N, C-alpha and C positions, 0 to 999 in steps of 0.2 A: 735245728736240723737243716742241712744244706738241701738245695733243690735236687741234687743227684741222689742223696739219701732218701728223699721223699719219693722220687721216681722208683727207686729200688724197693721201698716199702710197698708201693702200689703194684709193682711187678710181682712181689711175693704174694700179695693178697689175690692177684689174678691167678697165680700158679696153683693156689689152693683149690681152684675150680669149684667155687660155690655153686650149688644147684638147688638148694632148698630155699624157700622164702626167707627164713632167718639168716641164712648165709649170704644171700643176695642183699638183704637189708644191711647187714654188717659191712659188706663190701662197699655199698653205696655210701654209708655213713663215713667209712674210712676215707673214701675218695673225696667226698664233699668237705671233710674236715681239713683238707690240705689247702687252706686258703692262701698261704704264702706262695705256694707253687702256682696256684691258679691266678693269683694277682700278678705274678711275674711274667705271665704269658699274655699274648694278645687276647682280647675279650672273646674272640671267636672260639678259642680253645674251651672256655668254660661252657659256652653254648653247646658245642658238639659233645663234650663229656656229659653234660646234663641230659642231652637227647638220648645218648646211649644208656645212661643209668636209668632213666625213666622207662625206656623200652625193656631193659633187663628186669626191672622190678615188676613191670606188667607181665612179662613172660614167665616169671617165677610163680605167678598165681595160677597158671594154667598148665595142663599137660602139653608136651611138645607138639602134639598133633592138633590141639585146639587153639594154638596161638600163632599169629603170623610172624612172630619174631623168634629166631633161633637163638637160644641162650649161648650156645657155643660161638655162633657168628658174632654176637654182641661182645662176648669176652675177647674174641680175636680183634674186633674193632677197637676195643679199649687198649689192647696191647699195641696196636698200630698207633693209636693216639699217643701212648707213652713214647714211642719211637719218634714221632713228630715233635712232641714237646721237648724231648731231649735235644733234637736238632735245633729247634728254635732257641733254646737256652744257650746252646753252644754258639750259634750264630750271633746272638745278642752280646755274648761275652767277648767275642772277637772284635766287635765294633769299637 
């Protein structure tokens, strides 16, 4: 699978808007399984993605009011992460 196909797979997973703990766990597993994409990006991308995924998993265990992390904000941040990953891949391909 190409990196662009992987990014599209992750965008599709985000578009499903998982909100239950099993849905969030599945999203995180899907995300973490994309080792080829993660290894093609600078190490900081993996750190940032893991930070967002960990917060998202923690947020899924609590009601929105009792957690300091907004699930929707974290999903939005992962979407922005994908945008930045795509730009980084395009930049490295043009070098």
